[in-house]
N, C-alpha and C positions, 0 to 999 in steps of 0.2 A: 079297735074300732076304725081308725083311719088308716092304719098300716104305717109302714116306714116311709118317710118322705123320700122322694127321688133325689139323689145327690146329683148336682150338675157335673157333667163330664167336661174336661177341658175341651174347648172348642165349641161348646153349646152356644148358640146365639140367643140373646135376650129376645123374648117374644116381641115381634113388631120391628125388629131391626133388619131383617132380611130384605124386605121390600126396599128400604132405604139404601142398603148396600148394593142392591141390584141397580137401582136408579143411578147411584154414584158411579158404578163401574161403567155404565153406558153414557155417562155425562159428556164425554169428548167426542161423541158422534160416530165412532166406528161401530157398525152393527157386529154383534157377536152372537154365537150360538151358546146354548145353555152350559155346555162343558167348559167353554172358554170363560164365561162369566164366573162360574164356580172356581175355576183355576185362578182367575185374577184376584178374587176375594181372598182365597187361601194364600196366595203369594204375597199380596199387599199386607196381609195381617201376619206375615212371617210364620205361616202355618199354625196360627193359634186358632183361627176360625176355620171350621170345616163345614162345607155346605153339602148336605146329603141330597141325592136325587129326589128322594121322597118329599123334601121340603122345597127344593128349587123349582121344579116344573109346575107344581101347583101355584107357587108365587108368581112365576112368569105368566101363567094363564090368567091369574087374578089381576095382575097389572095390566095385561092386554085388554081384558074385559072392561077395566076401568078407564081405558083410553090413555093410559100412561106410557104404554109401549105399543109399537107397531111391529109387525113381523113379516118376513117373506122367506120362502124356501130357497135354499142354495146349496152349494157344495162346500164342505169343510176342507181344511187343509189336507185331510186324508182322503179326499174325493168321495166322501160320504154325504148323502143327502141330510141336510140339517136345517133347522128353523133358526133364522138369524133375527135378533131383536135389536130395536133402536128406540131411543127416547123420543117421545112426541113433545110438542110444545107444552101440552098439559103435564107431561112427565117432568119437564124442566121446572115448571112452576111448583109442582109438588115436591121436587127435590129441594128447592130453596126453602119451602115451609118446613120440610123434615129436618133439614140442617139446623134451622132455628129451634125447633122443638128438642132435637138432640142436645144442642148446646145448653139449653135451659135445664134439661133433665140431668145432664152430666154435671153441671155446676151445682145443682141442688143435691145430688148424691154426694158430690165432693164435700159440700158444706156439712152434711149429716155425718159423713165418715170422719171429718176432722173435729167434730164436737167431742169435748171431754165427757 
């Protein structure tokens, strides 16, 4: 009736965490293009988290529409035209809130997992 549940593949992101990870990646002010953002997330997670293009670019667009990111066109390190994203003041505020929510959620999950 419902079929087989989809098994999570290693590197799958929890729903809702990609936006937070993008904001965190841009926290230090250096504008980055999409590929560099994905590469940073993968590298910082020691290749545990993989960001697929099909998830990354809609997330970047969504964050830009919400006013959490601003963008401008420029040239990548390979001299290719690329859209560079940076955090806005609203994005910085959102990141602070997301960090708090994440900390509470991680602590709650930890408590459940440690319960006998």
